[in-house]
N, C-alpha and C positions, 0 to 999 in steps of 0.2 A: 359572568365565566373563562378558563385558561382553559386555547388551546392544544385539547390532547393529540402528544409530543406521538407523534409516527413511528412505527420501530420495520429498516432496513433489514439490524439482522437482526436472528433471535439460535442460541447456540442453547441447548437444550441438554445435562449432564454427555455433551462431548465424550469416547471415548477412538482411542486411534491405539494400535500397539501392532505392530510388525514384530513376526519371524524371523531370525538367525538363527539356523539352524535346528538347535535344540533349547534353543532359548526364544522367550516373548521382549520387546521391549517396549515397555507402555510408551507416549509418548505420550502423551493427552488421555488427562483419567480421571472423568467428571466435572472435562468444562463446560459452563456457562456465559453468557455473554446476551447484553440485547447493547443494541449501538442504535441512536432512534435519526433521524434524516434531517442535514442541519450539525451534525457531531462529526464531531473528526477527537474521533480515540485514538490510544498510542500506546503499544505492548513491551511493552521488554523483559527483557532476561539474557538470561549468557546463551550461549555458542549452546547450540544441539539440545533448546527447552522443548522441540517443538514450533511455535516464531510462524515458520517457515511452513510446518506442519500447514497453523493453525486455517492462517488464506488459502491454504490449496482446500480444505476439507472448506470452508466459506467460498470460495469461487471455483467448485465448484470438479475440478482439480485431479482430486481424489476427493476420496466411497471413507465416511467415519465405521467407524468396528461395531459402534452401536452411541443411539442419540438424533437426536433428528434439531436439527440446521436449516431459518426457516433464510428465505429474501425474501423480501418484499413480500412477505404473505405468501410466495412458494415454499412449502417442501421439499429441498430440493433432494431429500434422502429419496425420496419414491416413485425420481425420475429415472427416464430412460437417455440413451445416449442421448434419443434426435431431442427431445424434453428439453437437453437440459445445454445443451449448445445452442438450442436461443435465449432460456436464461442469461445464457453467457453473453453473446450479442447484448443483445437486451437494457440484458440492468446492472449487469455487473463489466466497470472498470480496474483493468490489473499496470500497475504501474510499477518496472522491476529498476534493480541499480546499474544491471545493465541491460542497459534500454533495449537494444530488439531494433531500432532500426530495422528499413530495409538498401538493404545498401546502393539498389539502380535504381531509386526509387527518390524524388526530389523530398524535400518536407513539407509540401504542398500533398503531394501525393502519400506519404506516408497515412496520411493521415486519415486517409479516404478510405484506403486499403478493409478498416472496417461492415464503413455504409458498401463498399462493393456486393462486400454479403446477403445483405440482403435486399438488393437490385437498386438506390436508390439511382435519380436522374442525373447524368455525367455536371448539365447548371446546378444543377440544386446538391450533388454532392461536394462540388469546388464554392459553390459560396457556404453551404455550411464546417468542410474544413478550412475554408479559410476568416471566419469570422473565429472560429475555435485559437488557433496561433494570434489571433489577435489577441481574441481575451490571456491569452499566454503571451505579450507584447514581443512575439518571434512573426507575425504576419510582413516584417520584411523580410525577413533570410526565407519565403517560401519555394522560392526555386534553387534553393544549396540544392548537396548531395549532402550527404548529415558525415562525410568525412572533412568539408568546410566552415562545419559545424563546434563550437565552441562539447567540451563537455551538461556545463551548462540551457545552451541554447537544447543543445537533442535532448537534453532531461522536460525539456519545456515542448520537447513537438510528441517525444511521447505523452506526455501530459492529456495532449486533445489533440491523443487518436484512443485514448482513453474513454475519453467525455466524447467518441468520437456517438453513439447510439445514447445522449444522455441516459448511461446512470444511474437508477439509485444510490449504486454503492459499487465507494471508488477505495480496492487492496493496493497497500503501497511492498514494498516487499525492499528495504532500504534507500531509500527512495532516495540519502548523501549520501551514496557510500559513496563513494568517486566522487564526490567534490569540496571544493575551499568551502570554506567555513562560509565567506556569503554566498553565497548560489547558492552553497543549499541551505540557508535562511530566506532567502525569498522563492525557493519550492515551495519551500516549505510554507509560510506563509500563502502564495497564491494555496494551495491546499489546504487554508484552512479558511480562505477568502470563497472554493467552489461551496465549504462546505457548508455557509452562511449566507449566497444570494445567494447558492440556485440549492440548497436545498439540500445536498447529498447526507453522504455517513460517510468518512471518510476514516482507514482505519488503516493505521499503519506499523510497521515491525523494525524498526530499531535500537541500536547502540549508544544511540546520541542521543545523553541527557535535555544539549539545544533543542535537536526536534519534539522530543514528550514534553518539555519541557513549554510547546505554542500549543500544546492538546490542551481542550475540554476534563477532557479524563483521565489520562496513563495506568497503565493496566496487566504490573508482573507476575507473567506465567512461569510459575517455579514449581515445581515434582508434579507438569504436569495436569497442575491448576491455576486461573489464572483469579490472581487475586493482590485488594489494589493497599489494602494495611500493614505493605511489608516497601511500599515503593520509596516513600522516604529511606529506611537501609541498603535499599540497593545505588540511589546515587547518593551517599552520605561517601561523603571522607574517608581514605582507606589509614590505617595507624601503624600503620608499616612504615617505615623510613626506610623507600626504597635507594636512595639516593649512597654514594661514596665516594673522596677526593675526585674521586678522576672524575666522574663522569656528574658531578650536580653538576656542572657547566653548561652540560648538552640537558637535563632535565630542568635546570632556570631557564631556558633560550626558550623552549618547549613551551613550560608553561604558560609563559611569557607573548607568545602568538594565536 
């Protein structure tokens, strides 16, 4: 008998509305989503479509107007602040486009920070942080300060930090937005490997088609609802000719890089 998949994230009829003066802005309108452990899911959509809002809701940084969100079996919509903080520390890792590394700490110390909140003993904390840096292939830079690291290395350190407390769910908001194509691909491959080899659920919000294509599933957030049947349309090349004689050389150069 096939092993039953374990759901790491479930969003059930999730709605998020914001009041803007007399207007009600409906960002999410009945969003449903299930992501299993070991799965890498990409969420795509136009700017302002609600991708970051969705990640914030799953991460417990925001509260839905209505609906239910379960993270590793916990209904986070019913938790108080202290309970939600505990879930965030132990079950959810977050990787932002801006890595938010602490500039006065070394790479190793940055990875240790989440473990400090759980009073993990120093020796155990250091050993675990070093192992995580080794997992993302940057342990040789453990004693370097963030300003001494390249963008790709900072992303790897931030990824190691997001994994510090062994979360069931890794949330990534435009994780390759400020990286070159090669480095971004390496980061996405790392996240994909983490999902498969460590049985985590990875959810990445992205504008990058290459990032999305490496996922197990691509979901399009459109009009406040997650859909998959329109993904091909989203990635289809535009039929509009935007080139002119003056700019065609620039367009060709950009296409070839």
